[in-house]
C-alpha positions in Angstrom: 103.2 117.0 89.6 107.2 117.0 89.8 108.0 114.5 86.9 111.8 114.0 88.0 109.7 112.7 91.2 108.4 109.8 89.5 111.2 109.1 86.8 114.5 107.0 87.3 117.6 108.9 87.1 118.6 108.0 83.2 114.8 108.9 82.1 116.1 111.6 79.4 118.7 109.4 78.1 115.8 107.2 77.1 113.6 110.3 76.2 111.0 108.9 78.9 107.8 111.6 79.3 104.9 111.2 81.4 103.3 109.0 78.4 105.3 105.9 79.4 102.9 105.6 82.4 99.4 104.3 82.6 97.2 107.3 83.2 95.6 105.7 86.1 98.7 105.7 88.0 99.5 109.3 87.5 96.0 110.3 88.8 96.9 108.0 91.6 99.8 109.9 92.6 97.9 113.2 92.1 94.9 112.0 94.4 97.5 110.9 96.9 99.5 114.3 97.3 96.3 116.2 97.5 95.2 114.1 100.1 98.8 113.3 101.6 100.6 116.7 100.8 104.5 115.5 101.4 104.3 112.0 99.5 107.0 111.7 97.5 109.1 109.1 95.3 112.6 109.6 94.1 112.7 113.0 94.9 112.6 114.2 98.8 112.7 118.0 99.7 114.2 118.6 96.0 117.1 116.1 96.3 117.0 112.6 94.8 117.0 110.1 97.4 115.7 107.2 95.6 116.2 106.0 91.8 113.8 103.2 91.2 110.3 104.0 93.2 108.5 104.9 89.8 109.3 104.0 86.4 112.2 101.8 86.1 114.4 101.9 82.6 116.1 98.7 81.0 119.1 100.0 83.2 117.7 99.3 86.1 118.6 96.0 87.9 116.5 95.4 90.4 112.7 94.0 90.1 111.3 91.7 87.5 112.2 91.9 83.6 108.5 92.7 83.3 107.4 94.4 86.8 104.6 97.1 87.1 107.6 99.2 87.8 108.7 98.5 84.1 105.4 99.3 82.7 104.9 102.4 84.1 101.5 101.0 86.6 103.8 101.0 90.1 104.9 103.5 92.4 106.5 103.3 95.9 105.0 106.1 98.1 107.1 107.9 100.9 105.3 109.7 103.4 105.5 110.7 107.0 102.7 109.2 108.2 102.9 105.9 105.9 100.4 104.3 108.1 97.4 106.7 107.2 98.7 106.4 103.6 98.5 102.8 103.9 95.1 102.3 105.2 93.8 105.2 102.7 95.4 102.7 100.0 93.9 99.5 100.9 90.5 100.6 101.6 87.4 100.9 99.2 88.6 104.5 98.4 92.0 103.4 97.3 90.4 100.8 95.0 88.0 103.4 93.5 90.8 105.6 92.7 92.2 103.0 91.0 94.6 100.9 93.0 94.6 97.4 92.1 97.3 96.1 94.2 99.1 96.8 97.3 102.6 94.8 98.2 101.6 93.5 101.7 103.5 96.2 104.7 105.9 93.2 106.2 107.7 93.7 102.7 107.7 96.8 102.3 107.4 98.8 106.2 109.3 102.1 105.2 107.4 102.5 102.0 104.0 101.7 100.2 103.9 100.0 96.9 101.0 100.7 95.0 100.1 99.5 91.0 97.3 99.4 88.6 98.4 95.7 87.5 95.5 93.1 87.9 95.4 90.9 90.6 95.6 87.5 91.3 91.6 86.7 91.2 92.2 83.3 93.1 93.5 85.4 96.0 91.6 88.0 96.1 88.9 87.6 98.6 87.9 91.3 99.0 86.6 92.6 96.1 85.9 95.9 98.1 89.5 96.9 98.5 93.0 96.4 96.8 94.5 93.1 96.4 97.5 92.6 98.5 100.4 90.9 97.7 103.6 88.9 98.7 106.4 89.3 96.4 
């Protein structure tokens, strides 16, 4: 696992380590990379392409103050075959891997947000798959 890929650009100034992440999201990332080689979060082909798709530090101005990203419980995944990755993540296999929520594809057409936050039980109708939410 490339730690730089899931860390914010200022991660060293905040002394962030892998311990800032939920262990389940780290396991999800490893499984995704095993099943879908070439998946990336912030670093593509050795160059930083994004800054805030993994852990978000206090200096990040986007997203909610208590978002899953700020808690180390979310990743925005990118892949050349995003549909296949999304199909897996929203399946029973995704739920078994630990994915609890997935942001709907209409809100994130060029990436896949997955997290380990508890779903909205009232809206979670099919508990054999992760909860799909709209921001």
